[in-house]
Every structure is written in structure tokens, then in C-alpha cells.
C-alpha positions in Angstrom: -27.8 39.9 52.8 -27.2 44.0 53.3 -25.5 44.5 56.5 -22.5 43.2 55.2 -19.3 45.5 55.8 -17.5 45.9 52.3 -14.1 47.9 52.2 -12.3 49.5 49.2 -9.2 48.3 48.2 -6.4 50.8 47.9 -5.0 51.3 44.4 -6.4 50.8 41.2 -6.6 47.4 39.1 -6.2 45.8 36.0 -7.5 42.7 34.5 -5.3 40.9 31.8 -5.8 38.4 29.6 -3.2 36.2 28.4 -2.6 32.5 25.8 -3.8 29.6 28.2 -0.2 28.5 27.8 1.2 31.9 29.1 3.5 31.6 32.2 2.6 33.7 34.9 5.0 36.9 35.0 6.8 37.3 38.3 6.2 40.3 38.7 2.8 39.7 39.8 4.4 37.4 42.6 5.6 40.6 44.5 2.2 42.1 44.3 0.3 42.7 47.7 -2.6 41.4 45.7 -3.6 39.4 42.8 -5.6 36.6 41.3 -4.9 34.1 38.4 -7.4 32.0 36.7 -6.0 29.5 33.8 -8.6 27.5 31.8 -8.2 25.6 28.4 -8.9 28.9 26.5 -6.9 31.8 28.6 -4.4 32.9 31.1 -6.8 35.6 33.1 -4.9 37.9 35.9 -6.2 40.5 38.1 -3.4 43.1 39.3 -2.9 46.9 40.8 -2.0 48.8 37.5 1.6 49.7 38.8 2.6 46.0 37.7 3.4 46.4 34.2 2.2 43.1 32.4 2.5 42.9 28.0 -1.0 40.8 27.7 -3.0 40.3 25.2 -5.8 42.4 26.3 -6.1 44.6 29.2 -8.8 46.4 30.9 -7.4 48.9 33.3 -9.2 51.3 35.5 -11.0 49.2 38.3 -10.9 49.5 42.0 -11.9 46.5 44.0 -14.1 46.1 47.1 -13.7 43.4 49.6 -16.8 41.4 51.8 -15.3 41.7 55.2 -16.2 38.7 56.7 -15.2 35.1 56.4 -17.6 33.3 54.3 -19.3 29.7 54.8 -18.9 28.0 51.6 -22.8 26.8 51.9 -23.9 30.4 51.7 -26.0 31.1 48.8 -26.5 34.5 46.9 -23.9 37.2 48.8 -22.5 37.8 45.2 -26.1 37.5 43.9 -27.3 40.2 46.0 -24.2 42.8 45.5 -24.6 42.3 41.8 -28.3 42.8 41.8 -28.0 46.4 43.8 -24.9 47.6 41.2 -26.7 46.2 38.1 -29.8 48.9 39.4 -27.5 51.7 38.9 -26.1 50.1 35.6 -22.7 49.2 37.6 -21.1 46.4 35.9 -18.8 43.7 38.3 -15.8 41.4 38.1 -16.2 39.1 40.8 -13.8 37.1 42.7 -13.9 34.8 45.3 -11.4 33.3 47.6 -12.1 30.5 50.4 -12.5 32.9 52.8 -14.6 35.8 51.1 -15.5 37.6 48.1 -14.2 40.7 46.2 -15.8 42.6 43.1 -14.4 45.0 40.8 -16.2 48.2 39.7 -14.9 50.7 37.1 -12.9 53.7 38.9 -15.3 55.9 36.9 -18.2 54.1 38.7 -16.9 53.5 41.6 -18.9 56.6 43.6 -22.3 55.4 42.1 -21.5 51.9 43.4 -20.5 53.1 46.6 -24.2 54.9 47.0 -26.1 52.3 45.7 -24.8 49.7 48.3 -24.9 52.0 51.3 -28.5 52.8 50.3 -29.1 49.2 50.0 -27.7 48.5 53.8 -23.9 47.9 53.2 -21.5 49.4 55.2 -18.2 50.4 53.2 -15.2 51.1 55.5 -12.4 53.6 54.4 -9.9 52.3 51.6 -7.6 49.7 53.0 -4.4 47.8 52.1 -4.8 43.8 51.2 
């Protein structure tokens, strides 16, 4: 899977956990990038840290990488390969997928280690971009 191009989205992100029955705060919808996941156990939101939310739990200081390709839904192993590269240098990821492509977040403190490992593994990384 190397030879894919990745970009680093602009900004720093937070991952929030709310009760399952919580409403998605309106401020989320004005963000240029956000992810919403609801299960019977929780509501999870990923938003820029500039969007201030009062959640049960919050993990801040994440940066977000985007796979710069429209990926066929039948492709196998894209995130697994990225995760393996980053696991080899002790970098944890928080993965997200859209219909078109994959995203993954890493802690800001580990971003340079992640970039170096990905480039060494054959991935190209573009400059920071706005989503």
C-alpha cells in the first residue's frame, strides 16, 4: 500500500465522548471537519479543538492525516498497513473513514515520529491543508 499520498489537515483536534442519548451540539456543524459516531453506548465526536464542548470525556492534542485518494470500498488493508507502520514506532492511531477515503489521528506529540515512519515506509506526505 505504500506510494499513497497523505496530507496533514490544518489544526489540532479533540475527541469527545458523550452519553448515547446526547444531542450533537450545534457548534459542531459549523466546523470545516467533524466526525460523529453514535452507538447504543455513546456519542463520539471529533472536532477541531477550537470547538469548545462540555463532554463526559475529552482527549485533546490530536492531528489528523488524510489518505489523498478516493478509495474503492472493496480495497483491503489500507488502514491496517498504516496502523502497522505506526505501531512499529509506538504511535497509536484513532481511525476514521468516509465513503471516499480514510483519515487517522495521532497525538500531536507523536506527529513528527509518525511522519518520519510513513515517509520511510514509502508514503508521500503533503503540506498541511484545510479540509
